[in-house]
C-alpha positions, 0 to 999 in steps of 0.5 A: 719360921723356926727349925725343928730340932731332932733329939737323938738317944742311941738308935732312937730319935724324937722329932717334935714336928712329927704327926701324932695320932691318938685313938680313944674310945667313948664306950666301954668294951669292944668298939673296933679301936683295935682294927683302927689301930692295926690299920694306922700302925702300918704307917707308924714308927712307934705304937704305944698302948695302955688299958685300964682293965680286962679286954675282949678276946681277939684273933690276930692273923700274921702271914695267914696264921691265926693267933687267938687271944682270949 
């Protein structure tokens, strides 16, 4: 069995054997991907996001304080 190599760059490290989770949508518009990503992000070392256009408004709650993004 091959040993995985960890690549270090400053304070970051990349381990090619770590698990990657991808959330993709099959519909146009708001289908709940953000809530799934919020749940998965609590266990992630890194979260990346890209989008191709305008997004629906969202409300984020942090320490019982609400932030509305429209």
